[in-house]
N, C-alpha and C positions, 0 to 999 in steps of 0.2 A: 603768842599762843601756844597751844600746843595741848591735847588730845592723845588721851592714854585707855586704855582697855585691856582688862587681862581677864586671867584664871590662875586661882589658888588651887595648887592640889597639897596632898600629903602622902607620903611614898612610904607609911609604914603602921600597920600591917597589911594592907595593901593598897592599892595607888587607885584616889578616888577624891574629885573635886571639893573644895570647902567654900567654895563660895566667887563670883565674881564681878569683880566694879569696872566701873566707868569716869574717866573724870576730864576735867576742863580745864588747863590753869590760865590765866589771865595777869602776865605780869605789865608794871609801868614805871616809867624812871619821872619819878614826879617832883624831881628837885635836882641838876643839874646832876645829872649822873651820879650821883651820891647816896639819893634814896629814894626806894623802891616800896613799889604796894604789888603785892599779889593775891588773888585772890584764886579758889581753887573747890568748884561744887564737885559731890562726888556721891554718884550713887553706890551701892553696896549690895548685894543678893549675898547672905552668908548661910551654909546648911544649918547651921545652927536658929537661926530665923525664920525657918522653912522657908529658904527663899524669897523672902517678902526683901520687900527694897525697902533701905535706909537712907536716908539720904543725908548727905552731913557739908559743910562748909569751912572752907580754911582762909584766915586771913591774914596776911605775913606785911610783916614790915623789915625792910633791910637797909641798913645804914653802913655803906662802907668807908673807912677810917682810914686812913695810913698818909705819908707824902706821897707813895708810887702812885696812888689813885686818882691823886689831884692832881700831881704832874704830868698824867696821862690825861687829863682833859682838858689842864690847859694849855697843852701844844698842840 
C-alpha cells in the first residue's frame, strides 16, 4: 500500500499552482507472483475546475511473463 500527495505548478509566464492531488495505491499478488491487481482511488482539486473535488478510480491488472520471472518464483 502506498500513499501519494502533491501539488502541480506552472512556471510560464509566472509561478502558480494549477492543482492538488492525493491518492492511495493498493497492490496485491492475486496468483503465484505473476498476476497482480492494483486499485488506485484519487482525488484531485484542479484550478481549471475551481478547485472542486474530482474523484477517480484506476484499476490495473498486471501479468509477468518470461522464463526469468518463473525461475525466480520456483527457487
